[in-house]
C-alpha positions as a Markdown table, in Angstrom:
| # | Residue | x | y | z |
|---|---|---|---|---|
| 1 | Unk | -22.3 | 2.0 | 20.9 |
| 2 | Unk | -21.6 | 5.7 | 22.2 |
| 3 | Unk | -24.6 | 7.5 | 20.9 |
| 4 | Unk | -24.2 | 6.5 | 16.9 |
| 5 | Unk | -20.8 | 5.9 | 17.0 |
| 6 | Unk | -20.2 | 2.4 | 15.2 |
| 7 | Unk | -16.9 | 0.8 | 16.7 |
| 8 | Unk | -14.4 | -0.9 | 14.3 |
| 9 | Unk | -11.7 | -3.2 | 15.8 |
| 10 | Unk | -9.3 | -4.1 | 13.6 |
| 11 | Unk | -7.7 | -8.2 | 14.1 |
| 12 | Unk | -3.5 | -7.7 | 14.4 |
| 13 | Unk | -1.9 | -9.5 | 12.4 |
| 14 | Unk | -3.7 | -9.4 | 9.1 |
| 15 | Unk | -3.5 | -9.4 | 5.3 |
| 16 | Unk | -0.7 | -9.9 | 3.8 |
| 17 | Unk | 1.9 | -12.7 | 5.0 |
| 18 | Unk | 5.9 | -12.9 | 4.0 |
| 19 | Unk | 5.0 | -15.7 | 1.6 |
| 20 | Unk | 2.1 | -13.9 | -0.7 |
| 21 | Unk | 4.8 | -10.4 | -0.4 |
| 22 | Unk | 7.4 | -12.7 | -1.2 |
| 23 | Unk | 5.1 | -13.9 | -4.3 |
| 24 | Unk | 4.0 | -10.8 | -5.4 |
| 25 | Unk | 7.6 | -8.9 | -5.7 |
| 26 | Unk | 8.4 | -12.1 | -7.1 |
| 27 | Unk | 6.5 | -11.2 | -10.4 |
| 28 | Unk | 7.0 | -7.4 | -10.3 |
| 29 | Unk | 10.9 | -7.9 | -10.2 |
| 30 | Unk | 10.5 | -10.1 | -13.2 |
| 31 | Unk | 8.8 | -7.6 | -14.9 |
| 32 | Unk | 11.1 | -4.5 | -14.0 |
| 33 | Unk | 14.3 | -7.0 | -15.2 |
| 34 | Unk | 12.6 | -8.8 | -18.1 |
| 35 | Unk | 10.2 | -6.5 | -19.3 |
| 36 | Unk | 6.5 | -7.7 | -20.0 |
| 37 | Unk | 5.0 | -10.0 | -20.7 |
| 38 | Unk | 6.0 | -12.6 | -17.7 |
| 39 | Unk | 3.1 | -15.6 | -17.8 |
| 40 | Unk | 1.8 | -16.7 | -14.6 |
| 41 | Unk | 0.5 | -20.1 | -14.3 |
| 42 | Unk | -2.7 | -20.0 | -12.0 |
| 43 | Unk | -3.5 | -16.7 | -9.8 |
| 44 | Unk | 0.0 | -15.6 | -8.2 |
| 45 | Unk | -2.2 | -15.5 | -4.7 |
| 46 | Unk | -5.8 | -15.4 | -4.4 |
| 47 | Unk | -6.9 | -12.0 | -4.5 |
| 48 | Unk | -8.9 | -10.6 | -7.7 |
| 49 | Unk | -7.3 | -6.8 | -6.6 |
| 50 | Unk | -3.8 | -8.3 | -6.7 |
| 51 | Unk | -4.0 | -10.2 | -10.2 |
| 52 | Unk | -5.7 | -6.9 | -11.5 |
| 53 | Unk | -2.8 | -4.6 | -10.9 |
| 54 | Unk | -0.1 | -6.9 | -11.8 |
| 55 | Unk | -2.0 | -7.6 | -14.7 |
| 56 | Unk | -1.9 | -4.2 | -15.6 |
| 57 | Unk | 2.1 | -3.9 | -15.6 |
| 58 | Unk | 2.0 | -7.0 | -18.1 |
| 59 | Unk | 1.3 | -10.3 | -16.5 |
| 60 | Unk | -0.4 | -12.9 | -18.1 |
| 61 | Unk | -2.4 | -15.4 | -15.7 |
| 62 | Unk | -2.7 | -18.5 | -17.7 |
| 63 | Unk | -4.1 | -22.0 | -16.9 |
| 64 | Unk | -1.5 | -24.2 | -17.9 |
| 65 | Unk | 1.8 | -24.3 | -19.4 |
| 66 | Unk | 0.0 | -24.7 | -23.5 |
| 67 | Unk | -1.2 | -21.4 | -23.0 |
| 68 | Unk | 2.4 | -19.9 | -22.9 |
| 69 | Unk | 4.4 | -19.2 | -26.1 |
| 70 | Unk | 8.0 | -20.7 | -26.4 |
| 71 | Unk | 10.6 | -18.8 | -24.7 |
| 72 | Unk | 8.0 | -16.7 | -22.1 |
| 73 | Unk | 8.8 | -16.0 | -18.8 |
| 74 | Unk | 7.4 | -18.5 | -16.3 |
| 75 | Unk | 6.4 | -17.9 | -12.8 |
| 76 | Unk | 4.5 | -20.9 | -10.8 |
| 77 | Unk | 2.4 | -19.4 | -8.0 |
| 78 | Unk | 2.4 | -19.2 | -4.0 |
| 79 | Unk | 0.6 | -22.2 | -3.9 |
| 80 | Unk | 2.7 | -24.6 | -5.5 |
| 81 | Unk | 3.3 | -27.0 | -8.9 |
| 82 | Unk | 3.3 | -30.4 | -9.1 |
| 83 | Unk | 6.7 | -32.4 | -10.4 |
| 84 | Unk | 5.3 | -33.0 | -13.2 |
| 85 | Unk | 4.3 | -29.2 | -14.4 |
| 86 | Unk | 8.0 | -28.3 | -13.5 |
| 87 | Unk | 9.5 | -31.1 | -15.7 |
| 88 | Unk | 7.1 | -29.8 | -18.0 |
| 89 | Unk | 8.3 | -26.3 | -18.2 |
| 90 | Unk | 12.0 | -28.1 | -18.6 |
| 91 | Unk | 11.3 | -30.0 | -21.5 |
| 92 | Unk | 10.1 | -26.8 | -23.4 |
| 93 | Unk | 13.1 | -24.7 | -22.0 |
| 94 | Unk | 10.8 | -22.5 | -20.5 |
| 95 | Unk | 12.5 | -19.8 | -18.8 |
| 96 | Unk | 10.5 | -20.8 | -15.0 |
| 97 | Unk | 10.7 | -19.1 | -11.4 |
| 98 | Unk | 9.6 | -20.4 | -8.8 |
| 99 | Unk | 7.4 | -18.6 | -6.4 |
| 100 | Unk | 6.2 | -21.9 | -4.4 |
| 101 | Unk | 5.9 | -20.5 | -0.1 |
| 102 | Unk | 8.8 | -21.9 | 1.2 |
| 103 | Unk | 6.4 | -22.9 | 4.2 |
| 104 | Unk | 4.3 | -25.1 | 1.3 |
| 105 | Unk | 7.8 | -26.2 | -0.3 |
| 106 | Unk | 9.0 | -27.1 | 3.3 |
| 107 | Unk | 5.8 | -29.6 | 3.1 |
| 108 | Unk | 7.1 | -31.0 | 0.0 |
| 109 | Unk | 9.9 | -31.8 | 1.6 |
| 110 | Unk | 8.9 | -33.6 | 4.3 |
| 111 | Unk | 6.3 | -35.7 | 2.2 |
| 112 | Unk | 9.3 | -36.1 | 0.1 |
| 113 | Unk | 11.4 | -37.3 | 3.2 |
| 114 | Unk | 8.7 | -40.0 | 4.4 |
| 115 | Unk | 8.3 | -41.4 | 0.9 |
| 116 | Unk | 12.0 | -41.9 | 0.7 |
| 117 | Unk | 11.8 | -43.8 | 4.4 |
| 118 | Unk | 9.2 | -46.4 | 3.1 |
| 119 | Unk | 6.2 | -44.7 | 4.5 |
| 120 | Unk | 2.5 | -44.2 | 3.0 |
| 121 | Unk | 1.5 | -40.4 | 3.0 |
| 122 | Unk | -1.7 | -39.0 | 4.7 |
| 123 | Unk | -2.0 | -35.8 | 3.5 |
| 124 | Unk | -4.6 | -33.4 | 5.3 |
| 125 | Unk | -6.3 | -30.9 | 2.6 |
| 126 | Unk | -8.7 | -29.9 | 0.6 |
| 127 | Unk | -9.2 | -31.6 | -2.7 |
| 128 | Unk | -8.4 | -29.4 | -5.8 |
| 129 | Unk | -6.9 | -27.0 | -3.4 |
| 130 | Unk | -3.8 | -25.4 | -6.1 |
| 131 | Unk | -1.6 | -26.1 | -3.2 |
| 132 | Unk | -2.6 | -29.5 | -2.4 |
| 133 | Unk | -2.7 | -30.2 | -6.2 |
| 134 | Unk | 0.9 | -29.4 | -6.3 |
| 135 | Unk | 1.6 | -31.4 | -2.8 |
| 136 | Unk | 0.1 | -34.1 | -4.2 |
| 137 | Unk | 2.1 | -34.2 | -7.2 |
| 138 | Unk | 5.6 | -33.7 | -5.7 |
| 139 | Unk | 5.4 | -36.6 | -3.4 |
| 140 | Unk | 6.5 | -40.1 | -5.0 |
| 141 | Unk | 4.0 | -43.0 | -5.0 |
| 142 | Unk | 1.0 | -40.1 | -4.3 |
| 143 | Unk | -0.7 | -39.6 | -0.9 |
| 144 | Unk | -4.2 | -40.7 | 0.6 |
| 145 | Unk | -6.3 | -37.4 | 0.8 |
| 146 | Unk | -8.3 | -36.5 | 4.0 |
| 147 | Unk | -10.1 | -33.3 | 5.4 |
| 148 | Unk | -11.9 | -34.6 | 8.4 |
| 149 | Unk | -12.2 | -37.3 | 11.0 |
| 150 | Unk | -14.8 | -39.4 | 8.8 |
| 151 | Unk | -12.4 | -39.6 | 5.6 |
| 152 | Unk | -10.0 | -41.8 | 7.9 |
| 153 | Unk | -12.7 | -44.9 | 7.7 |
| 154 | Unk | -11.9 | -45.5 | 4.1 |
| 155 | Unk | -8.0 | -45.5 | 4.4 |
| 156 | Unk | -6.7 | -48.3 | 3.2 |
| 157 | Unk | -3.0 | -48.4 | 4.5 |
| 158 | Unk | -0.3 | -51.2 | 3.4 |
| 159 | Unk | 1.8 | -51.2 | 6.8 |
| 160 | Unk | 0.3 | -49.5 | 10.3 |
| 161 | Unk | 3.8 | -49.2 | 11.0 |
| 162 | Unk | 5.1 | -47.1 | 8.0 |
| 163 | Unk | 3.1 | -44.4 | 7.7 |
| 164 | Unk | 3.2 | -40.1 | 7.8 |
| 165 | Unk | 1.1 | -37.2 | 7.2 |
| 166 | Unk | 1.8 | -34.0 | 6.1 |
| 167 | Unk | -0.9 | -31.2 | 5.9 |
| 168 | Unk | -1.7 | -28.2 | 3.7 |
| 169 | Unk | -0.4 | -25.2 | 5.0 |
| 170 | Unk | -3.5 | -22.9 | 5.6 |
| 171 | Unk | -6.3 | -25.4 | 7.5 |
| 172 | Unk | -7.8 | -24.5 | 10.5 |
| 173 | Unk | -5.6 | -25.5 | 13.3 |
| 174 | Unk | -8.8 | -26.8 | 15.7 |
| 175 | Unk | -10.1 | -29.1 | 12.9 |
| 176 | Unk | -6.4 | -29.8 | 11.7 |
| 177 | Unk | -6.0 | -30.9 | 15.2 |
| 178 | Unk | -8.5 | -33.3 | 15.4 |
| 179 | Unk | -7.9 | -35.3 | 12.5 |
| 180 | Unk | -4.1 | -35.8 | 13.6 |
| 181 | Unk | -5.5 | -37.1 | 16.9 |
| 182 | Unk | -8.1 | -39.5 | 15.1 |
| 183 | Unk | -4.6 | -40.0 | 13.1 |
| 184 | Unk | -2.5 | -41.1 | 16.0 |
| 185 | Unk | -5.4 | -43.4 | 17.6 |
| 186 | Unk | -5.3 | -45.2 | 14.5 |
| 187 | Unk | -2.1 | -45.8 | 13.9 |
| 188 | Unk | 0.4 | -45.4 | 16.7 |
| 189 | Unk | 3.5 | -45.4 | 15.3 |
| 190 | Unk | 2.5 | -42.5 | 12.8 |
| 191 | Unk | 5.0 | -39.6 | 12.5 |
| 192 | Unk | 4.2 | -35.8 | 11.6 |
| 193 | Unk | 4.7 | -32.7 | 12.6 |
| 194 | Unk | 1.5 | -32.0 | 15.4 |
| 195 | Unk | -0.2 | -28.5 | 13.5 |
| 196 | Unk | 3.4 | -27.1 | 12.8 |
| 197 | Unk | 3.2 | -27.4 | 9.0 |
| 198 | Unk | 0.4 | -25.1 | 9.2 |
| 199 | Unk | 2.2 | -21.7 | 9.0 |
| 200 | Unk | 3.1 | -19.3 | 11.1 |
| 201 | Unk | 0.7 | -16.5 | 9.3 |
| 202 | Unk | -2.7 | -18.9 | 9.1 |
| 203 | Unk | -2.3 | -19.7 | 13.1 |
| 204 | Unk | -1.5 | -15.7 | 14.1 |
| 205 | Unk | -4.7 | -14.6 | 11.8 |
| 206 | Unk | -6.8 | -17.5 | 13.3 |
| 207 | Unk | -6.2 | -16.7 | 17.0 |
| 208 | Unk | -6.4 | -13.0 | 16.2 |
| 209 | Unk | -10.2 | -14.0 | 15.2 |
| 210 | Unk | -10.9 | -15.9 | 18.9 |
| 211 | Unk | -9.2 | -13.0 | 20.7 |
| 212 | Unk | -11.7 | -10.5 | 18.8 |
| 213 | Unk | -14.5 | -13.0 | 19.1 |
| 214 | Unk | -15.8 | -11.9 | 22.4 |
| 215 | Unk | -15.7 | -8.3 | 21.5 |
| 216 | Unk | -17.6 | -7.6 | 18.6 |
| 217 | Unk | -21.5 | -7.9 | 17.2 |
| 218 | Unk | -20.4 | -8.9 | 13.4 |
| 219 | Unk | -16.9 | -9.9 | 11.8 |
| 220 | Unk | -16.1 | -8.9 | 8.4 |
| 221 | Unk | -13.7 | -10.7 | 6.4 |
| 222 | Unk | -11.8 | -9.4 | 3.7 |
| 223 | Unk | -10.7 | -12.5 | 1.0 |
| 224 | Unk | -11.5 | -14.2 | -1.8 |
| 225 | Unk | -14.1 | -16.9 | -1.8 |
| 226 | Unk | -11.0 | -19.6 | -3.4 |
| 227 | Unk | -8.8 | -18.3 | -0.5 |
| 228 | Unk | -8.7 | -21.6 | 2.1 |
| 229 | Unk | -7.3 | -19.4 | 5.1 |
| 230 | Unk | -9.9 | -16.7 | 4.4 |
| 231 | Unk | -12.2 | -19.2 | 4.5 |
| 232 | Unk | -11.3 | -20.5 | 7.6 |
| 233 | Unk | -11.1 | -17.0 | 9.2 |
| 234 | Unk | -14.8 | -16.5 | 8.2 |
| 235 | Unk | -15.7 | -20.0 | 9.9 |
| 236 | Unk | -14.0 | -19.9 | 13.0 |
| 237 | Unk | -16.1 | -16.2 | 13.4 |
| 238 | Unk | -19.2 | -18.6 | 12.7 |
| 239 | Unk | -18.4 | -20.9 | 15.1 |
| 240 | Unk | -18.2 | -18.3 | 18.3 |
| 241 | Unk | -21.9 | -17.1 | 17.4 |
| 242 | Unk | -20.8 | -13.9 | 15.8 |
| 243 | Unk | -22.4 | -13.1 | 12.5 |
| 244 | Unk | -19.2 | -13.7 | 10.0 |
| 245 | Unk | -18.8 | -12.5 | 6.4 |
| 246 | Unk | -16.4 | -13.6 | 3.6 |
| 247 | Unk | -16.6 | -10.3 | 1.1 |
| 248 | Unk | -14.2 | -9.5 | -1.5 |
| 249 | Unk | -14.2 | -5.9 | -1.0 |
| 250 | Unk | -16.2 | -3.2 | 0.3 |
| 251 | Unk | -18.5 | -3.1 | -2.4 |
| 252 | Unk | -19.2 | -6.3 | -0.9 |
| 253 | Unk | -20.7 | -4.8 | 2.1 |
| 254 | Unk | -24.6 | -5.1 | 2.6 |
| 255 | Unk | -26.0 | -3.0 | 4.9 |
| 256 | Unk | -28.5 | -5.0 | 6.6 |
| 257 | Unk | -26.0 | -6.5 | 8.2 |
| 258 | Unk | -25.0 | -3.7 | 10.1 |
| 259 | Unk | -28.7 | -3.2 | 11.7 |
| 260 | Unk | -28.5 | -3.3 | 15.6 |
| 261 | Unk | -24.4 | -3.9 | 15.6 |
| 262 | Unk | -22.6 | -1.6 | 17.7 |
| 263 | Unk | -18.9 | -3.1 | 16.9 |
| 264 | Unk | -17.7 | -4.9 | 13.7 |
| 265 | Unk | -14.3 | -6.6 | 13.5 |
| 266 | Unk | -12.2 | -7.0 | 10.4 |
| 267 | Unk | -9.6 | -9.0 | 9.7 |
| 268 | Unk | -8.4 | -9.7 | 6.0 |
| 269 | Unk | -7.1 | -13.4 | 5.0 |
| 270 | Unk | -3.0 | -13.6 | 4.0 |
| 271 | Unk | -3.8 | -12.7 | 0.2 |
| 272 | Unk | -5.6 | -9.3 | 1.0 |
| 273 | Unk | -4.0 | -6.3 | 0.8 |
| 274 | Unk | -4.2 | -3.4 | 3.6 |
| 275 | Unk | -5.9 | -1.0 | 1.0 |
| 276 | Unk | -9.1 | -3.5 | 0.7 |
| 277 | Unk | -9.3 | -3.2 | 4.9 |
| 278 | Unk | -9.0 | 0.7 | 4.8 |
| 279 | Unk | -11.7 | 1.2 | 1.6 |
| 280 | Unk | -13.9 | -1.2 | 4.0 |
| 281 | Unk | -13.9 | 1.3 | 6.9 |
| 282 | Unk | -14.3 | 4.6 | 4.3 |
| 283 | Unk | -17.3 | 2.2 | 3.2 |
| 284 | Unk | -19.1 | 1.5 | 7.0 |
| 285 | Unk | -18.3 | 5.7 | 7.8 |
| 286 | Unk | -21.1 | 6.0 | 4.7 |
| 287 | Unk | -23.5 | 4.6 | 7.4 |
| 288 | Unk | -22.2 | 7.0 | 10.0 |
| 289 | Unk | -19.6 | 8.2 | 12.4 |
| 290 | Unk | -16.8 | 4.8 | 12.6 |
| 291 | Unk | -14.4 | 4.9 | 15.2 |
| 292 | Unk | -11.5 | 2.7 | 14.3 |
| 293 | Unk | -8.8 | 0.9 | 16.9 |
| 294 | Unk | -6.6 | -2.3 | 16.1 |
| 295 | Unk | -6.5 | -4.8 | 18.4 |
| 296 | Unk | -3.0 | -5.9 | 20.3 |
| 297 | Unk | -1.4 | -8.9 | 19.1 |
| 298 | Unk | 1.9 | -10.6 | 17.1 |
| 299 | Unk | 4.0 | -8.3 | 15.2 |
| 300 | Unk | 5.2 | -10.3 | 12.5 |
| 301 | Unk | 8.5 | -10.0 | 11.0 |
| 302 | Unk | 9.0 | -12.7 | 8.8 |
| 303 | Unk | 10.8 | -12.5 | 5.5 |
| 304 | Unk | 11.8 | -14.9 | 2.2 |
| 305 | Unk | 14.5 | -14.6 | 0.0 |
| 306 | Unk | 13.7 | -14.1 | -3.6 |
| 307 | Unk | 14.8 | -16.9 | -6.3 |
| 308 | Unk | 18.8 | -16.7 | -7.0 |
| 309 | Unk | 17.0 | -15.9 | -10.5 |
| 310 | Unk | 15.9 | -12.9 | -9.4 |
| 311 | Unk | 19.0 | -11.9 | -7.6 |
| 312 | Unk | 22.4 | -10.3 | -8.8 |
| 313 | Unk | 24.0 | -11.8 | -12.4 |
| 314 | Unk | 21.8 | -14.7 | -12.0 |
| 315 | Unk | 18.7 | -12.2 | -14.0 |
| 316 | Unk | 21.4 | -12.9 | -17.4 |
| 317 | Unk | 20.9 | -16.6 | -17.8 |
| 318 | Unk | 17.3 | -15.7 | -19.2 |
| 319 | Unk | 18.9 | -12.9 | -21.7 |
| 320 | Unk | 21.1 | -16.0 | -22.6 |
| 321 | Unk | 18.9 | -18.0 | -23.5 |
| 322 | Unk | 20.3 | -20.3 | -20.7 |
| 323 | Unk | 18.7 | -23.2 | -18.9 |
| 324 | Unk | 17.7 | -22.7 | -15.0 |
| 325 | Unk | 19.4 | -24.3 | -12.5 |
| 326 | Unk | 17.3 | -26.9 | -10.9 |
| 327 | Unk | 15.6 | -26.0 | -7.0 |
């Protein structure tokens, strides 16, 4: 520590990923094109600031399709939805726009392909997470859900030569690799993607925290409590022996954490806007001079296309009441 200066090192990359940016843009464009309200099933992404911002613009967040009136413009969240939910929207002729992250949709397709080939599918993921619920509901015949090697003892597979696995996109790379290795030991014919289904943004942010760990005395992760990828970042920090805290925003900072701390590492989950990071830096400045720098890291240039319903004349489908083309 240089005198009483608190050094702050920002992880790079951090914050919004391409899938989150796309999901937010989908809601904003839908509002621009069709006007409020538009109805979003579940949080579009796991962040209070994002949700509240969109709510003030006219987005209405609901838990289930039953909460959407007939004809209401409907948006499925970035986490994806089950086939049952999509079919219910079609049955009700709800004009629905799918904001599912393309990397999550890729996992859906992989699972479906395995099922078509007669393989039982194991899904590595957290029970109850919206992405996992959506994936489970997309794979014919269902899945076997596991999250750690201990879960494998209860697996009952009909044919050990016809088994595959897919993964939730926001898991810990290290933990998932451990589960995959155990699966390969138990089922030598199993097929799956190594850790490639864990999204690029999740992997990049986890590596940035590992690189940051040996430079700081304290790690602060800006992100929501229900954000899987944010929780994983905090866990990685704790595993390195550094006091690590997941906070919603600057107001969640406990000044006691800063006792005897010379350098603070700051990162943000893939659903957390950069403004929350900057507000945290301002808050840290309330306790004395702050010196901020950013680590070297990966520059992300990934971009995903918007759904065709929001491009060109496709938007006229809503105004004429025509059914959406299937995705």
